[in-house]
C-alpha positions in Angstrom: 232.8 384.7 105.3 230.9 384.0 108.5 231.7 381.7 111.4 229.0 379.3 110.2 230.6 378.9 106.7 234.1 378.7 108.2 233.0 375.9 110.5 231.4 374.0 107.6 234.4 374.5 105.4 236.8 373.3 108.2 234.6 370.3 109.0 234.5 369.3 105.3 238.2 369.7 104.9 239.0 367.6 108.0 236.4 365.0 107.0 237.8 364.5 103.5 241.4 364.5 104.9 240.4 361.8 107.3 238.9 359.7 104.6 242.0 360.1 102.4 244.3 359.1 105.3 242.1 356.1 106.0 242.4 354.9 102.4 246.0 355.7 101.8 247.7 355.4 105.2 246.0 353.3 107.8 242.4 352.1 108.5 242.4 353.6 112.1 242.4 357.1 110.6 238.6 356.5 110.2 238.4 357.8 113.8 239.1 361.3 112.5 236.0 361.6 110.2 234.0 359.8 112.9 234.9 362.4 115.4 234.0 365.2 113.0 230.6 363.6 112.3 229.9 363.2 116.0 230.9 366.8 116.7 228.7 368.1 113.9 225.7 366.2 115.4 226.5 367.5 118.9 226.9 371.1 117.6 223.6 370.9 115.7 221.8 369.9 118.9 223.5 372.1 121.5 224.8 375.1 119.4 228.2 374.7 121.0 231.2 374.2 118.7 234.8 374.5 119.7 235.8 375.5 116.2 233.3 378.4 116.2 235.0 379.7 119.4 238.4 379.6 117.7 237.1 381.3 114.5 235.5 384.0 116.6 238.8 384.7 118.4 240.5 384.9 115.0 238.1 387.7 114.1 235.7 386.1 111.6 232.4 387.8 111.7 229.6 386.0 113.5 226.9 384.0 111.9 223.5 382.9 113.2 224.1 379.1 114.0 226.5 379.1 116.9 226.1 380.8 120.3 228.7 383.5 121.2 
């Protein structure tokens, strides 16, 4: 697995978790998937993603989408 795939997997997991928390716990949990969506847009424009930095430090092999 590359950093690119790990970031997409993590974003999808957090997004779906946020939607479930919004539905089952409290409507303000909608802020979590909103933050994930905004971060994905920002990362697609700038190439900077904090999750990619964490995954790189964990030793996951690099991909092509995010700057080192």
